[in-house]
Structure formats: C-alpha cells, structure tokens
N, C-alpha and C positions, 0 to 999 in steps of 0.2 A: 257761267256754264250751267250751274245748278244740276241736280239730278233730273234727267230728262226722260221723256217717253222715247226710247231709242228707235222703236219701230217706226213711229211717226216721223221722227227726226231724220232717220236714214232714208225713208221714202222721199222726204222732202229734198234731201241731198241728191238722191238719184234723179228724181224728176225735176230738180231745180238746177241740174248741171254741174254740181260740185264734184260728183264722183268721177268726172272725166279727168280728174287730176292725175292719177296714174296708178302704179302698182308696186310690186313687192321687191324682193331682195337681190341676192347675189347673181351677177352675170359677168363672167370674166371678160366679155367683149366690150363692156361698158366701164368707163372711168367715172366714178361717182365722187361727189364731195359730200361732206357731212359737217356736223357742228365742230369737228376737230380739224377740218381741212384748212390748209393755208392757201389753197388756190381753188379755182372753179367759179361758178356763177351762183350768187346768193340772191334769193328773192327779196326784193325791196317793197314791191307794191303789186297787189292783185286787184284787177277790175273785173267784177262779175256783172255782166250786162244782160238785162232782160229786153230783147228786141221788141216784144209785144207792147210793153208799157214804158220802155225807155228808162227804167230804173237802173241805177248803177250802185253796187255795193263795193266799197273800197276797203281793203285791208293793207296796212303798212307794217313793216317789220323793222325793228332796230336791233343792231348787233353789237357785241363787244367781244373782240378777239374771235370773231366768226361764230359766236354762240348767240342765239336769239335771246334777247333780254326783255323785249316787249313786243306786243302785237296790238294795233289799234284798228278797230273795225268801225267804219262810218257807213250808216245806211240812212234810213228815213228819220231816225231819232238821234239822241245824243251819242257822241263817240263812246265806244266801249273799249277800255284799256285793260290788257292782261299783262302782268309782269312775271318774269321767270328768274329764279335765283339758282345758283350752282354751287356745288362743292367740287372743285376741280372741273372736270369735263362733264359731270353728270348733274342733271337738273334735280333739285331737291325740294323746290317749293314753287308753286304757281298760284298767283292771286288775281282774281277778277272782281267784278263789282258784286258778285253774289257769294263766293266761297273762297276758301283757302284749301289748296291741294298739297298734301305732303307726300313725297315719293319715297318708297322703301325698296331696297334692292337686295337680292341674294348674291353674295360673293361679288365678283367683278363684272357681272352682267350689266350691259349698258341699257337694258330694258328693265324698268321697275317690275317687281312682282306684286306690289300692292300700292294703291294710292288712297290715302285717307282724305275724306272730304270733311272740312270743318267750317263752322259758322265764324265769320270774321268778327262778330260782335261778342259772342259768348265763348268761343273756342271749343264748343261742343262738337264731337264727331257725329255727323248726321248720316254718313254712308261711306262706301269705299268701292274702289275698282279692284277686282281680282284679275291678275294678268298672268297668262301662261305663255311661254315662248320656247322656241327651239333655235339656238343660235341667235341670229338676228331676225328670225321669223316669229311674229306674234301668232299664236295658235288659238288663243281664247282671250276675249276681253269681256269681263262680266261685271255688271253694275249691281250694287247692293244698296238698299235703303235700310238704315237701322234706327230710324226715329222712333219706332215701336219695337217690332220684332225684326230679325235679320231676314229681309225679303229680297229675293233676286228680282230686280226690275227688268233686266234684259241681258241677253248674252249674244256675242258675235263670235262665231268660229270661222277659221280660215284654213283653206287648203292651198298648196303651192305646187308649181311645176319644178322641174330640175334647175331652172334658172332663178328660182325664188319668186317668180311672178305669182300673184294670187290667181288661182283658177276658179275658186268658189268661195263665196262668203254667205254664211247663213246667219240671219239675224232673227232672234226670237224675243218677243216681248211677252212678259207674263204679268197677270194681275190675279186678283182673287176670283175672277169670273171666267177668264178666258186666256188662251195662248195664241198669239199671232206669229206668223212666220213670213219672212221675206228672203228670197234666195236670188243671188246674182251669180251667174256663171260667165266668166270671161273666156274669150276665144282667141283674140288676136291682139298682139302688142306691136309697137312700132320699132323696137330695137334702139330707140333714142333715149336720151337722158331724162329721167324723172326729176322735175325741179325740186321735189321734196327730199331727195337724197337719202331715203331710208332713215330720216331723222324722226325719232319718236315724238319730239315736241310738236312737229307739224301734225302727226297722227292725233295727238292729244288735243291740240288747238282746233283741229277739224272734226272734233266730236267722234273720234273713232272711225273716221272714213278709211276703209280698207285699201283705197287706191291712192293713198298718200304715204305708203310705207315701203316703196321699192324702187326698182331699177328702170322700168320702162313705162311708156304711156299707153293706156288702154285705147284700142282702136274699135273693137266690137265685142259684143256679148249679148246676153239675154237676161231679162229680169222676170222673175216669177213672184207673184204676189198671191198669198193664200186667199182664196175666195174670189179672185178675179175671174171674170167670165172668159178672158183670153188665156190661152195656154201659156203664152210667153210674150214679152214685149222686147223687140230688138233694139239694141243701142248701137249707135255709130258715132265716131268722132274723127275729126280731121285737124291737122296741126300745121302751123308755120313755125320755123325754128330760127334761132340766131346762129351766128357763126360757130358757136360752141355746142351746137346741137341740142340746146335747151328750147322747149316750146315757148313761144312768145304770144301766139294767138291760137285759141282752141275753140272749135265749134262742135256742138254735140246735138244729136237728135234722137228722140224716141217718137216715131210717127204717131201723130194724134195726141201726144202728151208734152213733147219737149222740143224747143228750138232755142238754144242758149249759146252765148259766146263769152269768152274769158280772155283777158289780156294780162300778161305778166311782164313786169319790169325787173331787171337784175342789176346787181353790182358784180361785174365779172373781174376777177383778180388776174 
C-alpha cells in the first residue's frame, strides 16, 4: 500500500471505476452483513474490466469464520498479497509487500482511531493514519508521513445523510508547494445491498475509497476537480443483482472520461 499520493490515487479510483463500489452506513430498510455475520453474501472475487484495452484486474478474498484474512490482487505484474490478523473480531495487523499496519482502537469502537505504518525490514514507524468516526461513520481519514517531520500528506472528510450514505467526500492533498482538492457529491443510491457491508477492512484495502463503507450502491453524483475547466463531471452507474440483492455486475460512466465494468462473485450463506 505504501504512503500514497491520495489525491492522485483517489482521482484514479474515481476515473478508473472503483468508486462505483458503493456507500455508507445505517439504513433500517437494508439487512447488511459484516465481518461478524454468520449469513449473507461474502465477496470472493472482483473482476475490474477495462473495455477499451481489455485489461482485467482480479482481486480474490479468503475468509476465516467470515473475517477477511487475505486479499490477493492480480494485474499485469506479480500477484500482490495482503494478510489481515485479528484479536477477536477486530483487525489488529495488516501486512502487504511494502508495509506493516498496526491498528489501534479507542474503547470498544470497531473502527480504529489510528493505524501505525511500519517498515517490514526495520520495524521503524514511517507514518500513520489518524481516523475520526461517529458511530460507524468515518468522518475523517488523515494520512501522515513522519520519515522526517510529521507531515499531513492528505486528508479525506465525509458527510452523510440520515441513512448513513455518504453525500459528500472532500479529498485534500498537501505538499510543501501546493494544496489540491477533489470533491465528490453523491445524489442517488439504489436502495440495494452494498457488497462491502460497512466493513472497515474493505475501506482500508481499497485505499480509503469512501464508497466502500456503507449500505447502498451509488447511482449518480458529480465530481469536482480543483483547476478543472469543467464546473463538474457527472457520474452514473447501473447494476445487475443476484437473488440476495447484491450487485454482481456494475457499469459506470463519466462522459468523455470513463466507461468501466466490474463483476463480483460471492459465497452466499
């Protein structure tokens, strides 16, 4: 995962079709599953397809007692494997080919308040994520680099509607020379099940993607990029569902920028 340029990464997620994954938290009309659930549909494989070039990126997930214990990403290079360790039902350690991430919690909260980033070779702490939340809603996800001074690399803030769906995500990247902003405003959700089930591990594995943390799937919204000549870029997505109302095929478009498709396979209990 490494410390990343979040504004560039998140722009790539948005314009690359990943943010169609879905949205935020509590909706009494929707029965969700999570890492502690004994029933429901659990993602086993994601196929992200670029129709222009024909490239397919495959991510597979392995579970133990309904908790994600590994994620394997296969693209054009060697497979990238990420492992997750738990203390009870809460993730405490994530390891990938670049870093070790140690999760710290306040009280009984299921969302960590801080994640320390350490070198797998020296054990040195190189950075951390500062996380603020309200209930099951993440309100701020802030990335710090401490290889020299404590520097805020990027921050993402979230606003929610009464159902817990993300209505607005503001991503700010900072460096010594400039500050860049990316704003996404969501407008319509489908009322169906989000395949990521408000599971923080999916949010973390998807590099802080705000649309992998909630109840429903995003149908439309607008993207604002600071400095872009266009006032806003419209986003639209369409879905096919399985018998349990989880999306199995997703198509998304941003006119002139994006035409992507995604297929998801499940193990339904």
